[in-house]
C-alpha positions in Angstrom: -50.9 56.1 84.1 -54.3 55.0 85.5 -53.5 52.4 88.4 -56.2 49.4 88.3 -56.4 49.1 92.1 -59.0 52.0 91.9 -62.2 50.5 91.3 -63.1 53.6 88.9 -60.2 53.1 86.7 -61.2 49.0 86.6 -64.7 49.4 85.2 -63.5 51.9 83.0 -61.1 49.2 81.4 -64.1 46.9 81.1 -66.0 49.3 80.0 -63.8 50.3 77.3 -63.1 46.6 76.0 -66.7 45.9 76.5 -65.5 42.5 78.8 -67.7 39.6 79.9 -66.0 37.7 82.9 -65.9 34.0 82.5 -67.7 32.1 84.8 -65.4 29.1 83.8 -62.0 30.4 84.5 -62.9 31.7 87.8 -62.5 35.2 87.4 -62.6 38.3 90.1 -60.5 40.8 89.8 -59.1 42.7 93.1 -60.0 46.2 93.4 -58.3 47.3 96.8 -54.9 48.7 96.2 -54.2 48.2 100.8 -54.6 44.4 99.7 -52.2 44.7 96.8 -49.8 46.5 98.6 -50.0 43.9 101.1 -49.6 41.2 98.7 -46.5 42.6 97.1 -45.0 43.6 100.3 -45.3 40.3 101.5 -43.6 38.8 98.4 -40.5 40.9 99.3 -39.8 41.8 95.9 -36.6 43.7 94.8 -35.0 44.8 91.0 -33.1 41.1 91.2 -36.3 39.0 91.0 -38.2 37.4 88.3 -42.0 37.1 89.1 -44.1 34.7 87.7 -47.8 35.7 87.8 -50.3 33.3 87.0 -53.9 35.1 85.7 -53.1 38.7 85.5 -56.5 39.4 84.9 -56.4 43.0 83.3 -53.0 44.0 85.1 -54.4 45.1 88.4 -51.5 43.5 90.2 -49.2 43.4 87.4 -48.4 46.9 87.5 -47.4 46.9 91.2 -45.3 43.5 90.6 -43.7 45.5 87.5 -42.6 48.6 89.5 -40.9 46.5 92.3 -39.5 43.4 90.4 -36.7 43.2 87.7 -39.0 41.3 85.4 -42.6 39.7 85.3 -44.0 36.8 83.6 -47.8 37.2 83.4 -49.0 33.7 82.1 -53.3 34.5 81.3 -55.3 31.6 79.9 -58.2 34.0 78.5 -57.0 35.3 75.0 -60.3 38.2 75.5 -57.4 39.8 78.1 -54.2 39.8 75.9 -55.1 43.4 74.1 -56.6 44.4 77.5 -53.1 43.5 79.0 -51.4 45.3 76.4 -52.9 48.4 76.9 -52.8 48.8 80.7 -49.2 47.6 81.0 -47.9 49.3 78.2 -45.9 51.5 80.4 -43.5 48.5 81.7 -41.0 47.0 79.4 -40.1 44.8 81.9 -43.3 42.0 81.6 -43.8 39.3 79.1 -47.3 38.2 78.5 -48.2 34.7 77.8 -51.5 33.6 76.5 -51.4 30.1 77.5 -52.8 27.9 80.3 -50.7 27.5 83.3 -51.1 23.6 84.0 -49.7 23.3 80.2 -46.7 25.6 80.7 -43.4 23.7 81.2 -42.7 26.0 83.5 -38.8 25.0 84.4 -38.3 25.4 81.0 -39.9 29.1 80.8 -37.6 29.9 84.4 -34.6 28.7 82.4 -35.1 30.9 79.4 -36.6 34.0 81.6 -34.4 33.7 84.4 -31.3 31.4 83.8 -32.8 28.9 85.7 -32.5 31.2 89.4 -35.4 30.9 91.3 -38.3 33.0 90.8 -41.2 34.0 93.3 -44.6 33.3 92.2 -47.3 36.1 92.9 -50.9 35.4 92.0 -54.6 35.8 92.6 -55.0 32.8 92.0 -58.8 31.1 90.4 -60.2 29.0 93.0 -61.1 26.0 90.9 -57.5 25.2 89.9 -55.6 26.7 93.0 -54.6 22.7 94.6 -53.2 21.5 90.7 -51.7 24.6 90.7 -49.7 24.4 93.7 -48.8 20.9 93.6 -47.4 21.9 90.3 -44.8 23.6 90.9 -43.8 21.9 94.1 -43.7 18.4 92.2 -42.1 19.6 89.1 -39.4 21.3 90.8 -39.6 24.5 89.3 -36.9 26.6 90.9 -38.8 28.5 93.5 -38.0 31.1 96.1 -41.7 31.7 97.2 -45.1 31.9 96.5 -47.4 34.2 97.4 -50.9 33.8 96.3 -54.5 34.7 97.3 -56.5 31.9 97.5 -60.0 30.7 99.2 -60.2 31.2 103.0 -60.5 27.4 103.4 -57.9 26.4 101.2 -55.4 28.7 103.0 -56.5 26.9 106.2 -56.0 23.2 104.6 -52.8 24.2 103.6 -51.3 24.8 107.0 -53.3 22.5 109.2 -51.7 19.2 111.0 -52.8 15.7 111.3 -56.0 14.6 112.8 -58.7 17.7 111.7 -60.8 17.2 108.8 -59.0 19.5 106.3 -55.7 17.6 106.6 -54.8 15.9 103.0 -52.3 16.0 100.3 -52.3 19.5 100.1 -51.5 20.2 103.4 -48.5 17.7 103.3 -47.2 19.0 100.2 -47.1 22.6 101.3 -44.8 21.3 105.1 -43.0 19.3 102.8 -41.6 21.9 100.7 -42.3 25.3 102.1 -43.0 27.0 105.2 -46.9 28.6 105.3 -48.0 31.9 106.6 -51.5 33.3 106.5 -50.7 36.8 106.1 -54.3 38.6 105.5 -57.8 37.6 105.2 -59.6 39.3 102.1 -63.6 40.3 101.9 -65.7 39.7 99.0 -66.3 42.9 98.7 -62.5 43.6 97.8 -63.3 42.1 94.2 -65.2 42.9 91.2 -67.5 40.6 90.5 -67.7 39.6 94.4 -66.7 36.1 94.8 -69.2 34.2 97.3 -66.2 33.4 99.8 -63.8 35.0 101.8 -60.3 35.0 100.5 -56.5 34.8 102.3 -53.6 35.6 100.9 -50.7 33.2 102.3 -47.3 32.9 101.8 -45.4 29.8 101.3 -41.3 30.4 101.5 -39.7 27.5 100.0 -37.5 25.3 102.1 -33.8 25.1 101.0 -34.0 21.4 102.4 -37.1 19.4 102.8 -37.6 18.6 106.7 -37.8 15.0 106.4 -35.6 13.0 104.3 -37.0 10.2 101.9 -35.3 8.1 99.3 -37.8 9.0 96.3 -39.9 11.7 96.9 -42.0 11.0 93.7 -42.9 8.0 95.7 -43.8 9.6 98.8 -46.2 11.5 97.0 -47.6 8.4 95.5 -48.1 7.5 98.7 -49.7 10.3 100.1 -52.3 10.7 97.4 -53.1 6.9 97.7 -53.9 7.5 101.6 -56.2 10.4 101.1 -58.0 9.0 98.1 -60.8 8.1 99.9 -60.4 9.1 103.2 -62.8 6.8 104.8 -60.9 4.2 104.2 -58.3 2.5 106.5 -54.4 3.1 105.0 -54.4 -0.7 104.7 -56.9 -0.5 102.1 -56.3 2.8 100.5 -52.4 1.8 99.8 -53.3 -2.0 98.8 -56.0 -1.1 96.5 -53.5 1.9 94.4 -52.3 0.1 91.5 -49.7 3.0 90.8 -47.7 1.8 94.2 -47.3 -1.8 93.0 -47.5 -2.9 96.7 -49.0 -6.2 97.9 -51.7 -6.2 101.0 -48.8 -8.1 102.9 -46.5 -5.6 102.0 -48.5 -2.8 103.5 -49.7 -5.1 106.8 -45.8 -5.7 107.5 -44.9 -2.0 106.9 -47.5 -0.9 109.6 -46.2 -3.7 112.0 -42.6 -2.5 111.3 -43.7 1.2 112.5 -46.0 -0.1 115.2 -49.4 1.3 114.4 -52.6 -0.4 113.7 -53.8 -1.5 110.6 -57.1 0.2 111.1 -55.4 3.7 110.9 -56.3 6.2 108.6 -54.2 8.7 106.5 -55.3 11.5 108.4 -53.6 10.4 111.3 -50.2 10.8 109.8 -47.6 13.3 110.5 -45.0 14.3 107.5 -42.3 12.1 109.3 -44.9 8.6 109.6 -45.5 9.1 105.6 -41.7 9.6 105.2 -40.9 6.7 107.1 -43.9 4.5 105.6 -43.0 5.3 102.0 -39.3 4.4 102.7 -40.3 1.0 104.1 -42.7 0.1 101.4 -40.4 1.1 98.5 -37.8 -1.0 100.2 -40.7 -3.8 100.3 -41.0 -3.6 96.7 -37.4 -3.6 95.6 -37.3 -6.8 97.0 
């Protein structure tokens, strides 16, 4: 069986199938077995685990996952890759290949069907252009998750773990902090991929919390408040929130809430901690219900 972590084997497969990389799918295949081992090690897989892999490509990492985990669900959007995956993964009877767009899949239903609703581990070399919607989607749709171990653009990994007051801080940082504990496993050079991306990458592991660090009355509303606060970064919280139709809160209600918290009306979202947003969303919700 030819391991695809070896660049020669990858090139052979691509030539055999006359495969053309699709820029629109952000395809960059890993060709470094040390990095592959590192990703799989940090996911801490056992034979009891079901893994969801997003964007398996030609099956490079899928091979490693299939050897360590009990089962693997590999979701690939590019139909040109499906025959290749069936070939490169033919030795493994514990892999299910789905030709779907992950953003349109009901992942909770899939996990229920394939893993009896028990938490899965997500492991993926994510297409950079959809990293944020995928991560936010996994968290906000309450898919039963143990951990998410993913290769992302280095800048995105940094954004996932920064705190208030920095330019990279935003809705993604807050969602990651609310749902998980983030840890960067390793930085990955563009030379580890074919074709080479223009940016450095990072492997980050998000270990999902048993209980969120902040308790709020309505989690969906909390994230509506967070999204509205960062929609136009240059705006004050006051303007951002009172101009967000989905929140249904008046300018006066926002003003009163900020006063109640003892902060200025000219404050911006990037200075607020997760706890601050939790308190603000609870106050606004109460005012809206009145």
